[in-house]
C-alpha positions in Angstrom: -109.2 29.8 79.9 -109.1 28.9 76.1 -107.1 25.7 76.9 -109.7 24.6 79.4 -112.4 25.1 76.8 -110.4 23.0 74.3 -109.9 20.3 76.9 -113.6 20.2 77.5 -114.3 20.0 73.8 -111.8 17.2 73.4 -113.4 15.3 76.3 -116.9 15.8 74.9 -115.8 14.6 71.4 -114.0 11.6 73.0 -117.2 10.7 74.9 -119.3 11.1 71.7 -116.9 8.9 69.7 -117.0 6.3 72.4 -120.8 6.3 72.4 -120.8 5.7 68.6 -118.2 3.0 68.9 -120.3 1.1 71.5 -122.9 0.4 68.8 -120.5 -0.9 66.1 -117.0 -0.5 64.7 -116.6 2.5 62.5 -114.1 3.7 59.9 -111.9 6.7 60.5 -113.8 8.5 57.8 -117.2 7.7 59.3 -116.2 8.9 62.8 -114.6 12.0 61.3 -117.9 12.8 59.5 -120.0 12.2 62.6 -117.8 14.4 64.8 -117.9 17.2 62.1 -121.7 17.0 62.1 -121.6 17.7 65.8 -119.5 20.9 65.0 -116.4 19.9 66.8 -113.3 21.8 65.6 -110.9 20.2 63.1 -108.0 20.2 65.6 -110.2 18.5 68.3 -111.4 15.9 65.8 -107.8 15.2 64.7 -106.7 14.7 68.3 -109.5 12.4 69.2 -109.1 10.3 66.0 -105.4 10.1 66.6 -105.8 9.0 70.2 -108.3 6.3 69.1 -106.0 5.0 66.3 -103.1 5.0 68.7 -105.1 2.9 71.2 -106.1 0.6 68.3 -109.8 1.3 69.0 -110.1 2.8 65.5 -108.7 0.5 62.8 -109.8 0.7 59.2 -108.3 -2.7 58.4 -110.2 -4.5 61.2 -113.4 -2.5 60.3 -113.2 -3.5 56.6 -112.8 -7.2 57.4 -115.6 -7.1 59.9 -117.9 -5.2 57.5 -117.2 -7.5 54.6 -117.8 -10.6 56.7 -121.1 -9.3 58.1 -122.4 -8.1 54.8 -121.6 -11.4 53.0 -122.9 -13.6 55.8 -125.9 -11.7 57.2 -127.0 -9.1 54.6 -126.8 -11.2 51.5 -124.6 -8.8 49.7 -122.3 -9.5 46.8 -118.7 -8.4 46.5 -119.6 -5.4 44.3 -122.0 -4.0 46.8 -119.6 -4.6 49.7 -116.8 -2.9 47.8 -119.1 0.1 47.1 -120.2 0.3 50.8 -116.6 0.3 52.0 -115.6 3.0 49.5 -118.4 5.2 50.8 -117.1 4.6 54.3 -113.7 6.0 53.2 -111.8 2.8 53.3 -108.6 2.7 51.2 -108.8 0.6 48.0 -105.9 -1.7 49.2 -107.7 -2.4 52.5 -110.9 -3.2 50.6 -109.1 -5.6 48.3 -107.5 -7.2 51.4 -110.9 -7.5 53.1 -112.6 -9.0 50.1 -109.7 -11.4 49.4 -110.9 -13.5 52.3 -114.2 -14.3 50.4 -113.9 -16.4 47.4 -116.4 -17.2 44.7 -117.8 -20.1 46.9 -118.6 -17.7 49.7 -120.3 -15.3 47.3 -122.2 -18.2 45.7 -123.4 -19.3 49.1 -124.6 -15.8 49.9 -126.3 -15.5 46.4 -128.1 -18.8 46.9 -129.4 -17.7 50.2 -130.7 -14.4 48.8 -132.1 -16.2 45.7 -134.1 -18.6 48.0 -135.6 -15.7 49.8 -136.7 -14.0 46.6 -137.9 -17.3 45.1 -140.2 -17.8 48.1 -141.6 -14.3 47.6 -142.4 -15.0 43.9 -143.7 -18.6 44.3 -146.9 -17.8 42.4 -145.0 -16.5 39.3 -144.0 -18.6 36.3 -140.5 -20.0 36.4 -139.4 -17.5 33.8 -140.7 -14.5 35.8 -139.2 -15.9 39.0 -135.8 -16.3 37.2 -136.0 -12.7 36.0 -137.0 -11.4 39.4 -134.2 -13.3 41.2 -131.6 -12.1 38.6 -132.7 -8.5 39.1 -132.7 -8.9 42.9 -129.2 -10.4 42.9 -127.9 -7.6 40.6 -129.3 -5.0 43.0 -127.6 -6.8 45.9 -124.2 -6.4 44.2 -123.6 -10.0 42.9 -121.5 -10.4 39.8 -123.0 -11.4 36.4 -121.0 -14.7 36.6 -122.6 -15.6 40.0 -126.1 -14.6 38.8 -125.8 -16.7 35.7 -124.7 -19.7 37.8 -127.6 -19.3 40.2 -130.3 -18.7 37.5 -129.0 -21.4 35.2 -128.2 -24.2 37.6 -131.6 -25.8 37.9 -132.3 -23.6 40.9 -135.8 -23.0 39.6 -136.5 -26.7 39.1 -136.8 -27.0 42.9 -139.9 -26.1 44.8 -139.5 -22.8 46.6 
């Protein structure tokens, strides 16, 4: 009887993990946390995560690359912010470095310019000095490096009409 209960729990945890993975890729750490919140036992969680890794459904390297690409391209995040987000998702430092290696300063500059244009449009009625300060603060909060922020705010960006 106890084996049957464990098999039922494993199946339930597997279905729940599958549901979560339908929405987006997840890190091993994220999925582990979500399964723990549902009060699945540690041995059941370990078996489900192991099976998902063995089937290559759960892969931290692929997750880190996808997350970094999405956050640079669509969320207007800088490398510092992406690094922090991946660390919070339990990704190993070496995998984070590998994922971020695919994005050079030009990619970060492009993302920063896009974010700066958005903020500049929101502050169109402000003086150039106030817009510049607002954009610099916005980019800093979005995780862009000081070097990138200086290039954006000092490159005649504010000489253009928003």
